C-alpha positions in Angstrom: 14.0 101.2 42.1 15.7 104.8 42.8 18.6 105.1 45.3 16.3 107.0 47.6 14.2 103.5 47.7 16.9 102.1 48.3 18.3 104.1 51.5 14.8 104.0 52.4 15.0 100.0 52.5 18.3 100.0 54.3 17.4 102.5 56.7 14.2 100.5 58.2 16.7 96.8 58.0 19.3 98.7 60.0 18.1 98.3 63.4 17.2 94.8 63.2 20.5 93.9 61.5 22.4 95.8 64.0 20.1 93.9 67.0 21.3 90.7 65.1 25.2 91.9 65.0 25.1 92.7 68.9 23.3 89.5 69.8 25.2 87.1 67.5 29.0 88.3 68.1 28.4 89.2 71.9 28.7 92.2 71.7 27.1 93.6 74.9 29.6 93.8 77.4 28.8 97.5 78.5 26.0 97.8 80.9 23.9 100.1 78.4 24.1 97.3 75.8 22.6 94.6 78.3 20.2 96.3 79.0 19.0 96.9 75.5 19.7 93.9 74.7 16.7 92.7 77.5 14.5 93.7 74.7 15.6 91.2 72.1 12.1 88.9 72.2 10.8 92.4 70.6 12.9 92.7 68.3 13.0 88.9 67.0 9.2 89.3 67.3 9.3 92.5 64.6 12.2 91.2 62.5 9.8 90.0 59.5 8.8 93.6 58.9 12.2 94.7 57.6 12.5 91.8 55.6 9.0 91.7 53.9 8.9 95.8 53.7 12.5 95.1 51.8 10.7 92.1 49.7 8.0 94.3 48.6 10.2 97.0 47.7 12.2 94.3 45.8 15.5 95.2 47.4 16.8 91.2 47.5 20.2 92.0 48.9 18.5 94.0 51.6 16.0 91.6 52.3 18.2 88.6 52.2 20.5 90.7 55.0 17.1 91.2 56.7 16.3 87.5 56.8 19.7 86.6 58.2 19.5 89.2 61.1 15.7 87.4 62.0 17.2 84.1 61.7 19.5 85.3 64.4 17.3 87.2 66.6 14.8 84.0 66.7 17.3 81.5 67.2 18.7 84.5 70.0 14.7 83.9 71.8 14.6 80.3 71.0 17.4 78.9 72.5 16.5 80.0 76.1 12.3 79.5 75.3 13.0 75.8 74.4 14.9 73.4 76.9 17.6 71.2 76.0 17.0 68.6 79.0 20.5 69.8 80.4 19.0 72.6 82.4 18.5 71.0 85.8 16.6 68.2 87.4 13.6 71.0 87.0 13.7 71.9 90.8 12.8 75.7 90.7 15.8 78.1 90.9 15.0 81.1 93.6 16.8 84.8 93.4 16.2 87.3 95.7 17.1 90.9 95.1 17.7 93.7 97.2 18.7 97.1 97.8 20.3 98.1 101.0 19.4 101.3 101.1 23.1 102.5 101.3 23.7 100.1 104.2 20.9 100.8 105.8 18.7 97.2 105.6 18.0 94.9 108.8 20.8 92.0 107.7 18.5 89.7 110.5 14.8 90.6 108.4 17.1 89.9 105.1 18.2 86.3 106.3 14.9 85.9 107.3 12.8 86.3 104.0 15.8 84.6 102.6 15.2 81.7 104.7 11.1 82.1 104.7 11.3 81.8 100.6 14.2 79.0 99.9 16.1 81.6 98.4 18.8 80.0 96.3 20.7 83.4 94.9 20.6 86.3 96.2 21.6 89.7 95.4 22.0 92.4 97.3 
């Protein structure tokens, strides 16, 4: 394999590896990163692609690192998708989020909505 092919394999695997590092080490402190991390399920779904591509190119170290990254991404998604029984009593938790239009919203209407829908958490 040529150096060019090695660089191609690294370039293909790098986004998934970087994503796994951010998720695995909880480096999502800034607002921009938090917004991007919401797409982790899609990254996890596609994470086998760089593993397969690196393996086809016989770049075994890159395939191994990409496989580790895929494992981290899949674990991050599965840990939220599979309940462990400690999540609560099974009662729905209702969240309502409102834009107050720079303080011009009607507080009585907001409270009426919150009571009507039995909101547990109101984000304003």
